Each structure stands twice: as structure tokens, then as C-alpha cells.
N, C-alpha and C positions, 0 to 999 in steps of 0.2 A: 503493499499500500505506499503510494506517495506521501511524502512528508506534509502535514498540516500547515499551511501557509496563513499569512496575516489576511490575504482575502478570504480565505475559509473562514477565518475568524469574523470578519466583516459581516458575512453572511451570517453566521450565527447570531451576532448582535442584532442584526435586522430581524431575524427570526423570534428574537426574545423581545424586540419592541411590536412584535406581531405585524409587522410589515409585509402585506399581501404580496405587493409586486412593486418593482423599481423601475421607473420610465427612463430612457437614454438612447444615446446614439453611441455604438459600439466606435472606439479607436484605441489605437496603440497603447496609450498611457492608461486607459481604464480597463484593458484587455484581460489582465490576469481576475479582476472583480467579476468581468462578465464571464469568464471561463466558470469561476468557482459557482457563481448563480445557476450556471448550465449544469454543473455537478449536483447542485442542490435537488433537481429534479422538479422546478417550479415553486419551491418553498423556501423563499420567496420568488414569484416569477419575475423574468427580466423581460419586458416589454420594449421592444425597439421601435422608436419613432421614425419619420423620415428628416426629422431637422431636430436640433438641440432646443430651439425655441418651443416648438410643440412639447417637447419632451418635459419640459418645464411647466408649461401650460397644462399638461395631463397631471403632473404631481400637485399643482395646484388645484386642478380640478378635483382629483381624488380627495384632497383636503376639504374641500368645500363641500361636495357630495356625501361625504361619509363622516366627517369630523375627526378623523384620523390624520396622522402625521403623513404628508406626502414625500417620496423620495424621490429625486433624479440623479443620473450619472451623466459625466461628461469627461472630456479631456481638456487638456490645457489649451492655451491660445484661442484661436476663433471659435473652437468648440463652447469652450468656458464663456466665451462674450455672448453667444447666442443664448446662453441659459438667462441671461439678465432680465429680459423681458418678463418671461413667466414668474421670475422672483420676485419682480419689481409688484407684480399683480399679488401675489402673496403677501408681501409686506404691507402695501397700501389696503388690502381688503382684510389685514389682520389673520393669515392663516397659516399653521404651522407646516414648514416643508425644510427637509435636511436634503442639501445639495452635496455629493461626494464627487470630487474632481480629482481625476489622475494627473500626475505631473511625471514627463521624462525629460529633464534637462541635464543635458551633459556638455562637456567641454567647457571653454572659457566662459566667465558670467556675462551675460548680456550678448552672447554670441550662438545661442542655441536657438534652432529651428523652431517657430511656434511659440517662442518665450515671452510669457506677459507676466508681470508681478501680480499675482492671483490676491495676494492680500489686500492691495488697493484696489483690485478691481472689483472684489466683493466686499469691500470694506463699508461701503453704504448700504447697500441692498441687505447685507446680512451683518449689519453693524453690532446686531448683539453676540455674536458668535461667529470667528472666522480663525480656524487653527490647522496648523500643519502636523502630520503625523511624522514621528523623527524613528521610534524604535518600535518593534512589536509590543513590547509590554507596556506601552502608552496607549494602543490603540483602543482595546475595550473601554477604558474610562473615557477617552477623548469622544469618541461616538455616543456613548451614554450621556455626556454631558451636552453634547450637540441636540440629542433628541430631547433632554429635559429643558433646556433652553428654549429650543423652538416650542414646545407644549406650554411652558410658563409664559413666554413672551407673546405668543400666537404670531410668530414672525418665522421668516425665514433663516436657516443657520449653514454653514459651509465648513466642511472638513476636506482638506488637501492631503491626498497620500500619493506619495511618490510610487512610481511603478517598481521600482527595486524593492520598496518596502511592501509593496502587496504580494511580491513573490519570495519574501523572506519566510523562512522556517519560523513556527511558534515554538517558543521554549515549551518544556514540559510544564514547569509551574509558572504561572504567572501570579503579580502581586495582588494584593486584597483588592485593589480597584477594579478588579474585572469580574467581581463576583456578583450576587444576586442584584437584580434591580430593585429599587426602593420606592419607586413612583410607578403610577399605573399608567401606561403609556396612554398618551393623548388626552389626558384629562386636566382640568387645572390641579394644581398641587394643593389648594387650599379652598375652603369654602369662605367665601368674602360676602358679609353683609353691614349694611351702614350702621352707624350707630342711632342708639333708640331717639336721641334728640333731633337727630336729623329725619328720621321717618315721622316724628311727631310734628314737625316743622311741614314736611310735605302734606301730611293728612291734613293739617290746619288749612295750609294754602288750598288745598283741592276742595275742603269744605266751605270755602269762601267764594269760589267760583261759580260764577252764572253760566259761563258758556263754555265747557271745557273740550279742550282738543287733545288726543293722544296720537302722537307720531312716532310709528314702530319702525325700527331698522332689522338689520341682520342679528343684531343682539337679543333679539325678542325670540328668535328661535326656541320651540318648547314652551312659550309662556301663553299660547291663544286662551286657553280657558281662563286664566288670569286675567288677561287684557279683556276680554270680552265681559267678565264678570265686573272687573271695575268702570268699564264704560257704561253698564247697565245701570251699576249703583249711582254714578254722576251724570246719566243722560248725555254722557259725551259722544262725539264723533271721533271716528278713528281714520286715519292717512297713514301711509307706509312710503320710505324711502324705495328705491329701486332693487336694492338688497333686500329690504324687508317684505318685498311683496307676497313671498310665499308664506309668510308666518301664519297669515290669518285667512279664514274662509273670506272669498272677495264677495260671494252672495250676500252678505250680511246687509242688511237696508242701511244701516250707518257706517258701513266702510265706503269711503269717498275716493279709495283709488289711490295711485302712486302720485307722489308731490315731486313738483319741479317742472323744468322745460319739457320733459318728454310725458308729463301727468296728465292728470285731469284737471277739469275746471272746477269740479266738486272739491277737490282737494286744496285747490287754490282759494276757494270760497271759504273753506273750513278755517284755513289760516287766516283769512281776513276778518272773519267775523268773531273768533274766539276771544276771551279775555284770560284765559288760563290755559297753559301747554305743558302737557307731561311727555317728554321724549325718552323712549325705551331702546337702547342700546343701539342709536344712531349717529353717524357722523356725517349726515347729508351735506354735500357741499353745495346745492341749491339755496342757499340763504335768501337770494331774491324774491324766494316764493316764501319766506318766513314771515310772521308778523312783524310790524315794525317795531323796534324796540322801545318799551314804556307802554305799548298797548296793552302787553299781556305779562303774567308773573309766570315764570316757568320753574319747572322741576326736571332735572335730568339725572336718567339711570345708566350707569355705565359701569362694567367690570374694570375697565382701565381709567383710572384719576385724571391721566394725562388728557383724555379726550373731552372732560368735562368744560364746557364752557368755550371750547375752542372754535366753534361754529356760530355760537348765539350766547347772548348774554343769560344767567342761570342764577335763579334767586336761592333754589335749594339743591344743592348736588347730593345725589347718592350714589357712592362708589360700592357696588356689590354686584353679585350674580342676579340677573334681571329676575329669574323664577322666584328665588327666596326673598327679594326686596319686594316682589310685588305682592306676594302672599303675605308678608309682614305690611304692607300698606292696607290690605284688605281687611286685616283686623283693627285698624284704626280709623276706616272711614265709614261713615254712618251710610245708609241708604236714603239718597236724597235725590232722585231722579229729577230732571228738568225736561218735562215733554214739551214744552215750547221750543226749546234749543234743539232737541232731539228731532222733532217734526220738521225744524228748518232744515236741518242736516239732510234727513230722508228725503224731503221734498228735494233738494240739490242734487242728492244722488240719482234719483228718479230723471230728473231732467237732463242730468249728465248721459245716462244710459240710454235713453230715447235719441241724444244728439249723437252719440258713438254708432248708434246702430243705423242712422241717417247716413253719416258720412261713411260708413262701411258699405251701403248701399248706393252711393252716388256711383253716377257712370264714370267710366275713364277708358283710357286707350292704351292698352288693351283690356287691362284687368287692373282693378283697383286693390293695391296692396292690403288697404285695411280689411276688404273683403275676405282675403286670403286666412289672416288670423282670426277673424270673426268666424269662419266656417270650421276652423280647426277647434274654438273655443266650444263648440256644441259637441265635438266629437274627442276631446281630449280624454285619454284613459284617466281611470280615477285613481290609479297609482302609477309612479314612474318617474321620470326625471326630464326636465327641460333645461336646455344649454342656449343660451342667447348670446349673439355676437353684437358688436358696435355697428354704429349707422342707422337709417331710418328704420331698420327692422326692430331697433329697439322701443321707438316711439309706438308702432303696432303693438308689440309686445306689452307695454306698459299699460296702454289703453284698451285693448280689444280681447286679449287672453285671459280669462277668466280660471284661475288656478283652483281646482279641487284642494280640499285639507291635506290630503294625501301624496299630491305631487310636488317634488322637489325643483327647485329652478334656481340656476347659477348664472352669473354672467361677470365680466371683469367691470367692476362697479365703479372703482375709484381710479383705476388707471386708464380705463377706457381703451384698451389696445385692441386693435381689430385682430381677427384672426384665431380667435380664443376658442370659440365654439364647437367647432369641430373636435378637439383636442378634449374638451370637456366631458363631451358626449361620449368620448372613448373610456376615458376613466370611470364615467357615470356607469358607462354598460359593463366593463370589466368588474366593476365592484359588485353589481346586481343584475348578472345574466339573465335572471329569470324576469324581468320587468322591461318594459318599453321605454326607450328613450328617443327624445325629439330634439333636433339640433335647429336652430333659426338662424341664417344666415343670409346676407346679400350678396350679391355677385362679386363684390370686391373681395369680401373676404373669404369666398370660396376660391377665388384664382389665388388669393395670399398664401392659405395654408390648408384649405379644403381638399383641392384635388389631390394633393399629396397624400393627406391623412387618411383620404377614402382607400387607400391601398392598406393602410393597417385596418380599416374595417373590414377589407375583403379577406384578409389574411387571418382574422380572429373569427368572423361570425359563426361558423359552422360549430363553434364550442358552447354557443350559448344556448341555452334552454328556451329562451324567447327571442327569435332572429331578428325582433323590430327594432331598428335603429333608422329612424327617420329623418332625412336631412332635407330640409325646406330651403331652397334657393330663391330668393326674389331677385328676379334677373330683370333690373331696370337699365341696365349698360351704360349707368352715369358714372364717370370718371372723376367728376369734379370734385366728390367728397363732399358736397353740398347737399344734393338731393332735395325731395320736397318741394318741387317747384321753386326753389330759390335763384335759379338761373334765367335768363331771358331765353325764351323757346330757340331764337336763333343762335345761341352757343350749344345747342344740343347734337350738333354734326360731330362734336369731338367725344365721340363715345368709348367707353370700355368695348374691347374685342367681346363679341358674342359667341361665347364658350358653348359647346352642347354638351350642358351638364348632365342631364340624362341620360345622354349617348355615354358619356365616360362612365357612369355607372354601369350600364348594361355590358360594356367593354369589360369592365371588371368582374362580371358575372353576378353584378346585384341587379335589382329593380330600378327602372327608371320611367318617370311619367313627365312629360312635358305640356304644360297647358295654358292657352292663351285667350280663352273664353270665359267670361265669369260664371255661366251657367255649368261648367264643369268643374268649377273649384271642389264643389262638395264630393261628388264621386271620384274625384281624384284623390281626396284625402281619404275617402272610404278604401280604395284600392291599395294606398300604399298602407295603411294602417293593418291592412288584411293579408299583406304580402307574406310569403314564407322564407323572405330574406330581407337583409337591410335594402333602404329606397332612396332615391333622391327624387323628390318631387320640385321640378323647375317649373315655377310660376313666371311669367312673363309679365311685369307689370308697369304701370305708367310712373315714369319718374317725376312729372309734373304734379304730382298730388300733392297739394299743401302739408306741410307738417304741423301747422296750427299749434304752435305753443300757448297754452292758457295765459291769460293775463296774470302777471303777478296777483299775489293776496292783497297788497295795499291799494290796488287799482281797479279792484272788482268787489265792491260791496254791494252793488245793486241789490235790493231785494233780500238780503239777508236779515235786515232788522226790523221786527214789528215795533221796537220802540225808537221812536224818531231821535228822543234825546240820545239814546246811545249812538246812533248813526251820525248825530251832530257832532259828539265828543270826539269820535275817532275820524271824522272829517277834519276837524279843526286840528289835530295831530299831524295830519297828512298834508295841508297846505302847503307846508314849506318845501316839500319834496317833490309834491305831483301837482303839474300844471293843469287843472281840470276845472271847468266852470262847477261851482257849489251846485247847482241844481241837477248838474249831470250825475251827482253823486247820491241822491236821496232815493 
């Protein structure tokens, strides 16, 4: 039997941390570790991507969809550089990922092929932890520390392992640092709960609010019951950030939808009309859609105290786990629903839903992209995962796709990098091969990363118990990056190449459907959702359909107040920043 190497030891530590798979792109400097993963027989599995960027996106997607720590592999030089985009996605959306990078630098310092200073390269994106392995005895503790740091800080970390070290034999006896893990992989290291005085202050503030709004971000995952109970107790309306969209059942009558430029009119109106705001696990950057400072009193719940007050002034900060904090608040908040405010919110929601349906039904040439998401909403499987890319598809997803409570959805929320959806979808499908996965892309994202990673789908799909991985490509041929009718029609001659996306899928042995007539959109969804293999649904859509961002909260207070005095007081606070005739705001 061959000697046990450090690469084998790395595999053992990955297994100890219950890592199911590592995503990467093979290369000479990481080859010993890839060979050790091959010897491990799939525990953990090595999943080769077509590019290091997509490997990092897959690792981040794994972390987002499962709550576990994602792992990606690369070699030095350009391979390491390509990891950065996916790792920044993990950093900005607070997800734990461990990057293991191989290095093979020989010869004079500064003269080696592909040599890049990896500590400096990863020093920002993995600022919580970047370390080099030097000797075999050091490696177990080094990896354990990288995993613990990633879990505790919810951020990416990096371990650099020289190729010679990966190939080195492991001594018979390792130091105590290589012993039993003392932390549960992938979970917070401690329970965090705000002080009683802060909870009492928050409950007192909520008790005095007449028009309460709750804004939910990704930190609210797993707290749907508590949020609904608190909203009902206060007669509050609810909005979500983009990352918080999957937290609550969007069919709730007081759920106003996503807040921000990609969001709904109802959510903007909720912010414009409230006098009390509770933010749960959100770091939403669309502060233009928040209430005007001074209009509301605010409570913010976040596990990371560094995020408190960074986007919006906060009266009562609550640093703690969202679920435990909300349960503690529920024991302190009396049942005092406000039927008048709740009725205003629900009327706003009804108006928005009617407007959204009308927008989806509007004629377009050849197909209205809103209709494509509207038709999916009625057919979306009751369980599974949705991966969303960047571009105009994000607007249609935010407004027209109603997520059932059991459906997970993820996107590159803070970094906003195009090309993430298909790598995310691969990670989601490998994590739960018995559930359907849907990826929502524009044609730009499909050309950027999707065409290549469809090869990865073709390689793995026959291993899946449920073969359904549906890739929607909204083909609008618009290469301006603007979309949504923002360009004069005369400029549309300069379009992105029209690639046969559905044909490419069929060439790979997958299913492909191309549709350019609105009456065929529903049947096309039925076809791909019933297919016996992964599918590409290519919808040829109109690039001139307007994105129509909602008016910011402070500019759209019409019709929200039955109390004219309240409207007048808010209007007076607005007049120094919003130039509008007074009678137009009544």
C-alpha cells in the first residue's frame, strides 16, 4: 500500500467536516489533492467545473442552498485569480466557503511561471483567514481553523498548499492539534441573544407604533412562523429584500413583495406609509426605498453587530439570532392589531397584484418576458430550488414569480455578478438530486458561463433520481447591458449574437424547446417540467419591455393615509428633498 500523503490527510479532514463535494478545475499544482479525492471513491466527490470562476460560484451556491460550508479547489496564477469572483459573492452575501489552492513555485523568486503572491491576492476577499501550509504536521489544524473561521464569520477563507507538501508522506504520529473536532461543522459556534433591556426597548417601541412595517432579509430564513405571528399581533405589513424573498409565503395578503428598484409598488408604498420599521436579518442596499430618516423609529435584528445601522439609522439594535430574538420579542409584545393599517396594506397588495398581471398580459414583440415568469409561477413545483442570474430577469423574478414556502431560491445578491445561476443550479441539484431545480438566465449570462456549464449538467444528470434541471434563457439579443426599453429603438441593431440555446442543449443530449409565441409559453413550461432529462427553455422575448422601477417610498404616498393630518406631517418633512406640488401628494 502506498504511503499516506498530506493530500490523503486533506481528504480525511474534508470528510471529518462532512464536506460532500469539492468543486474545482484540475491543474498540476492541485493534482495530488485531486488524485486523493479520486482514491476516496466519491467521499468527498470532486466535481470538475469548466472554469475556476464557476467552481467558486458552485461552492458559494452550495453554501447558499444547503447552509453548509462550500469548498473549491484551484491552482496558482490565473487559476487562483479566476476564483475571486465567486469568493467575493460568498463574502458579500455572508456565506462560508473554503478555497484550497495549490502552489508549485520553483526556481528563483519572482521568476517562476504563473507565480502570483497568493497571500496578497486573497488578502481582501478572504481577509478573515489566509494561511500557507508548510509541514505535514501543521495541515490538520490549519484546515480545521479555516473551516471554523469560515463558519464563525460566515465568510470565505483560503488555505494554500504547495504541491510538494501535498505529496509528502504523513508521519505516523501527528500532534494533538490534529485530533477530534470540537465544533459542529457549518453551524454557529454559540447562541446569540440580545440583552433583556434591549428586547424590552424594542417591545416598547413596537407597542407605540401605529403603522408597523417588517423588512425581512436572508437572515430571516427559518423564522417565517415567528414573523407572521408578530405581524399579525401588530397588524403589520411585510416586505422582503431580494435575498429575503424565499423566507415567507408570498401568497400572504399582507406580503407586499420585494423592496427596491427591482421590486413592487406595494413594498415601496409600505415603506412610505409606515411609522415603525423592524428589520430582520437584512443589509438591503436599496436605501432610496427606505423611509425618510426621521419618519420612522427603527429596530434592527442581525447576528452580526457590524451590520447594525450601516444602511439606515437604528433606534434599537438587537444583536442576535433572528429566530431566538423574534421569539423573545413575541413574549413581550401584546396583541394589538391595527385593522385600519393592515387593510391599507392589503389593498395596496391587491392593487399591485392586479397591475402585475396586467403587465404580464401586455402585448410584446414577440413575447413579453414578464409573461414567461408569470406562467412559471402557476406551475412552479411545490418543492425544489430556483437559481437566478443578474439582469432584467432579476426584475421579472422579483415581481412575477410567487415562491411556495418549500421552494429555495438564491441569487448573487450583493455582488450582482452575471453568470452565477447555472453554477448555482448545478450545486443545488448535486445537493438534492431528488428535487427539481430551475435556473433563470438572460442570454448574456448564458453566453458568459451557461453554455459551458451545460456540459457539466450533461455529464452528471443520469446520476440524479429526479432528472429535472430546467434552464430558462430569456433571449432578447440585447448586449447593451441596459435592457428594459432603456435605449432608443434605433440602437437595437447592435445586438448580441443569436445563439441556438435550445439546439445546444439537444446537441448535448438534453431536451431543448425554443418558443417565440405568447400562447405557447404555458405549454412549453409544461413540456420542460415533465421532461425525462434536463432542459433548456429558450424564450425569444422583447428587449423593449420597460423595467418600470417603482417610485421610491418618499415619492409615492398617494392614497395610503385615511388620516389627512398624518399625510400632511409626512409631506412637510419631505418638501425639502422632493420637489412636488403639495396638492399632488394628498
